[in-house]
N, C-alpha and C positions, 0 to 999 in steps of 0.2 A: 499676607502675600498679595501682590497686585496681579491682575490678569496678565498672562504672558510669561510670568516667572515660573521657574521650575523648582520644585521642592528639592533641597539639598540631598535628602535621602534617596530620591529618585535618581539624581545624578550619580551619587555614590554607588548605587546598585548597578546602574548601567555601566559605569567604568569598571567595577569589580567583575561583572559578567563578561565584559569584553576582554579583560586581562586573563580570566580563567579560560576563555575560549582560545585566545592566542596561545597561551601556555600549553594547553592540552593538544592543540593541533600541531604545535611546533616541537612537542616533546620528543618525537621520534627523530627529528632532525638535529637535536642538540647533542645526542650521543655520537661518539666517533666510531662505535662498533655497530655492525648491522644487527638488526633485531630479527629474531626468528620466533615465530609463534610455535607453541607446542603442537604436536600432531592432533591432539584432541580438539584444540581450538580451531585449527585449520579445517578439520572435518565439520565442526559445528558451524563455521561461517559459510559453508557450502549451502546450508539450509536457510540462511538468513533471507535471501530474496523471496523464496516461496512462502516463508512464514510471514513476511511483511505483506506480501500480496494477499495471502489468506486473511490477515487481520483487517485488511481494507475491504475485500470483496464479500466475505461471508456475512458480516453484519448488514451490508447493503442489500444482499439477496434475501436474507431471512427476516429483516425488520423493516417496518415502515413507521416513520415518525416516532422512533424510540420504543415501539411495541413489536413483539413478534407477530408475523402475519398469521391470521387464523383461517384463511381460506385457501383452497387449492387453485382458485381462479386469480392467480397472480402471474402476469406475463414473465416476470423474472425467473420464476421456477422452471417454466418450459424453455426459456432461453438458455438457462444453465444446462438443462438436460440435452438440448440440441448441441450446444457448444462442446460439452463433454463427450457426447457421442461422436461428433466430428473429429475431435482430437484423438480419441482412441482408435477410430477407424483409419485416420491418415497419419498416425504417429510414426515418425521416422521416414516419412516420404517427402519432407520439405514442405514449406508453406503451411504447416499444421497450425501454427499460432494464428496467422492471418485468417485461415479458413475457420478456425474456432470462433474468432470475432465475427466474421461474416455470417456464419451459420446461426450464432446466437442472436445477432441483430435481425436476420431474416425471420426468425420466429418471434422475437420480442416486438418489433415495430407493428406488424398487423394486429397482434393481440392487444397491444397497448393503445394504438391509435384508432383502430376500427372498432374493436369490441370493448374498449375502455377498461381493460383488466388492469 
């Protein structure tokens, strides 16, 4: 193959994945009847956003460069505690999520930037 040419297998895989993506996304529109998820599936989907958030946040807080942190002098730990404390203190009073972020960052930034934790 000369430079600039694409391998036929690569093209075939890209086309196949595009077709699969279109088919799976359009599957619900193809049917003439409305689709209803079972009650257990609807309940399970309520937890999907928090599960996805936890899957992203927890490793970021507990690990550094692929290894578990081994010291308590990590600014992320104290920022999480401050954010969680704010959230539970202000829960249900509006602006709890924004306050959680602000409280966590107010603790994180001085510890990380000033004391190099």
